[in-house]
N, C-alpha and C positions, 0 to 999 in steps of 0.2 A: 509865561508868567514872569513879571518883573517884581522881585521881592526887595524890600528894604529890611535890614536887620540892624537894630539899634543896640550897639555894644557900649554906648557911652555910660550906661548904668553900671558897668563892670569896673570894680576897683583895680588899681595898678597891681597890687599884690593879689593874685588870683587864688581864691579858695573855692568852695563849692560852686556858687553861681558863676564865678569868673571862669572856672574850668569848663563849666557847662557852655557858657557863651562862646568861648574860644573854640572848643571842639565842634559845636554846632556850626559855627561859621565855616570851619574847614570843610565840613560836609556839604554845606550849601553852595559855597562860592565856586565849586568846580563844575556846577551844572546850571543850565538855563542862564538867566541874567538877573542882575540886581545891583543894589547899592548897600555898602557896608559903612555904617557910621561908627567911628572909634574916637576916643579921646586922644588928643595929640601926645599925651604923656604915657600912653599905653605901651609898655615895653615889648609887646608881641606884635605891634603893628607891621614890622618888617616881615615877619613870618606870614602874616595874613596877606600882605600885599603880594608876596611871592606865590601864594597859593591861588590868587585870583584867576578865574577863568576869563576868556575873552569878552564875555558879556557883562562882567562885573566891574565896578569902580569902588575905590575906597575913599571916603571923605573924612578928613580929620576935623575935629571940633576942639576949639581951645578949652583947656581944662577948667577955666573959670566958669564956663557954661555947664560943666558936667559935675563939678565937685562942690559947688556952693549951692545950697538948697534953693534959695529964691531965684537965682539965675538958672538953676536946673529946671525949675518949674516953667520959667519963661521959654527956655530952649525947647522943652518938650511940648508945651501947650500952644506956643505961638510960632516959633521958627520951624520946628520939625514938620508940621503939616504943610507949610509953604514949600519947603524943600522937596518933600515927597511929590507934591503937585508938579514942581518944576522937572523932576526926574521921571514923571509919568509912572509912578509906582502903582502896581496893582494891589499890593498888600504889604502892610507894615507889621513887623513882629517886634514887640517890646518885651524885655526879658525879666522885668522886676516889678510886678504889681501895677504899674501905671503906664498909661499911653495917652496920646492926645484925646481929649474929650470931644472936641469939635473938629472933625476932619472929614473930608470927602473920601479919603482913602480907607478901604476896609482894613480893620486892625485885628491882630491876634496878640494876646498878652499871656505871658507865663506868670502864674501865681505860685511861687515856690512852696509856700505853706500857709497855714491859717493861724500862725502864732500870734498875730496882732489881736485876734479875737479870742483864741483859746487860752493863751497864756501871755497877756499883755505886759505882765510884770517883767518879762524877759527883754523888753525893749525900752529905750529912752522915751521920756514923755513926748519929745518933738516927733520922733518917728511914729509913735502911736497916733498922734494927732494927724500927721500928714497922710499916712497910708490908710488908716481907718476912715478918714474923711473922703479920700479919693476913690478907694476901691469900689464901693457900691455904685458910684457914677460910672466908673470904667466898665463894670460888668454889664451895665445897661446899654452900652454903646458898641461893644466889640462884637466881631463876628464869631470869635472862638476863644476859648481859654485852654491853656496847657497847664497841667499839673505834673509833678514828677513821680507820682506814685498813685496806686489805686486808693490807698488810704487818704491821701491828700485830696483826691477827687471827691471821695465820699464826704469828707469834712466840709469842702466848699459847697457841695450841693445841699447838705443839711443846713448850713448857715444861710444860704441864699435860695431857699426853697420857694420863695415868692417870685423868683425869676425863672419861670418854666422854659423860657426860650433859650436859656444858656446851652451852648454847645461846648462840652468839656471833654478833653481827651487826656488820659494819663500816658505820658511818654517818658520812660525812665532814662536815666543817664547811662553812660558807657564806662566800661572798665578800661584802664590803661592798656595799650597794646604792647606786645613784645616784652612783657615782664618775665624776669627770671623766677623760677621756683627755688626758694632757699631751703636747704636741708635743716633738720631739727637741731643738729649739733651746733655748738658755738653761740648759743643764744645768751644774751647778757642783760637784757632790759625789757621791762614792760613799756609800752608806748601809747601815748595819747596824741592825736593829731586834731587841731582845731583852735579857733580863736578863744582866748581866755575871757569868757563872759559868763554871766550867771546860768544860762540855760544849759551850758555844757556840763555842769555838775562836777567840776574839777574838785570842789570841796569834798564831795562824797567820795570821789576817787582817792583823794589823799587820806581820808579816814580809813577806807578799805585797805590802802597800802600800809598804813601804820599798823593796822590789825594783822596783816599778813607778816610784817616784819617782827611783830611781837611773838608770833607763833614760830617763825623760823628766821633767825637773824641772817642766815646765808641766802635769803631770797634775792632774786635779781633786782637791779636798780629800777627806777621809774624815770622815764624821759617824757617831758611834756613839750610838744612842738607847736608853735603857733604864736601869732602876734597878740598883743594885749587888746582886748575890746573895751567895753565900758563896765562900770561897776567895780566893786571891790575885787582885787586880784588875790585869791587865796594863796598863791605861791609866795607872797611877800611875808607870810607869817606861818611858816611850816612848823608842824609839831616837832618838838625837840628830838624825838626818837627817830625821825626820818631825815633830819638835816644832814646834808652830805650824801644822801642816797637818791635824792630827787634832782634831776638835771633839767633845767628850764632853758629851752632854746627858742629863738624867735622864728620868724617866717623862714622857711627853707624852700629852695627851688626843687623842682620835681626830681632831678637827679640825686640831690642830697637826701630827699625824703625816701627815695627807693633804696638807697644804701642803708639808711637807718632802719627801714622795715626789715631788711635782711638780717639785722642783728637782734630783732625783737622776738621774745618768747610769744607775745600776743599783742594785738591792738586791744586796748581797753577803752571803750567809747560809751560811757554811761549817760549820754545826753538825755535830758528830760523830754526834749521835743525837737524834731527835725523834719524838713520837707522830703529829704532823701537819705542823707547820711553818707556822702561820697567816701569818706575815709574807710568805712566798712568794706565797700566794694574794692577800693584800692588795696587793702590788706589781703582780702581773699584772692585777688588776682595774682598775688605773689605767694600764695600758699601759707599765709600767716593766719593762725586762728584768731577769732574775734570774740570778745566779751562785750555785749551791748545790752541795751535796755529792753526789757520785756514789754509787749503791748504797744510798741512804736513802729514807725515805718522802717526802722533799721532791722527789726526782726523780719518784716516783710521782704526787705532786700536780701537778707541772709538766707531766707528760704530753708530753714532747718540745718544750715551749715554754720551756725553761730551758737555760743552759749549765751542764752538770754537770762538776765537777772533783773530783780527789782532795783531800779536805780536809787530808790530811797533806802536800800538796805546795804550798808557797808559789809555786813557779815556775808550776805549772798555773793557780793562782788569779790570779797577776799577768798571765799570758798572756791569760786570759779578760777581765779588766778592761781590758787594753790594747786588745783587739779591739773592745770596745764603745765605746771612745773614738774609734778610728781607722777603723772600718768602719760608716759610716752605714746601708748597706743591711742589714747584719746586725742593727743596732739596730732598724730599722723592722720587719724580719721577726719578730724575737723579741717586739717590742711587739704586733704583730698577732696572733701565735699565742697570746701570753699572755692577751690580751683574750678570744679565742675560748675558751680553756681555762677561764678564770675564770667564764664564763657557765654552765658546767656545774655550778657549785657555788652553791647558794642556801640561805639559812636556811629557806626554805619547804620545800625538799626535806629538810633535816635534821629539821624538825619532823614532816613527814608520815611519814618512815621510822621516826622514833622512836615515834610513836603506833601505827603498824602493829606494831612490835615489842612494845610493851606488850600489845597485844591477843593476839599470838601467845603471849607468856609467860603470860598469864592462862588462855588456852585449854589450854596443855599444861604449865603450871607445877605446882609441888608445892603 
């Protein structure tokens, strides 16, 4: 089987979907044969090239074709199908909602989440228009769909119940390998990891932290790590009582992020909606307890190893944070459970299940 994996949808600074694409590529390019499409400005293209097996090639695409939406559409819908025919590709996998609508090559698409339908207010108007307009047509034409969780699969099938032919497989992401487990002592900060945008609920986190500090002024600091997204940035107008206690960092490389996790009392990740919530898994893999949102896929990923709270309730969030500071037995228990849970998620598993799904799609696809 000759596979094409399109990584041109992955941004230069890799967060959830970027980490997924990079690690999936590492699992695929060492077996069988295929073509890997990457943007020329991708900082990880050297590592990907070094990992290529003898049957794989890496094709660089100029950034103007991948970063500017109208040209991105032209690349994906017109040029990519032609290139796949030239390379005699058996199956094309696109990683972010869209794929060529008219192509002779069988296609698989990853649909990370259903937020464009379930909570469209968390996206810019242009993105809502683009992805909501294309996705129904994509789903009518692909041989298979990958979601990142069972919850995401159920949401997709509910929304598109009129397409009974859909073949959908939930394939979870993997935890970082070789992580150190950090002991409980020396913890100095609560940590949030993620893009600063409305659905991440940073405003709710800041309210909860202000409440925690009002109860106990000696509480650990709060560190917010991640680039600025769209919409109002709540860290620009911090409540007076927590000014000087909240540290805002931009995008960090994986090594820096791991070091910061080692100093964290807990990861607090109260996002309203995610397709997977990779920071939850990254924290658990290092034995760092997690506070996250009840009734979301993050609770599914945590599997009983997290403290789940109502993301709309700063009081519940503050209570959970306070418990992790004052109850060392709870901290150790969640650390142990998180480590055990994280071992169930590996990138090798992601790669194996993805290859198996490719085969199923070719066997029964159109």
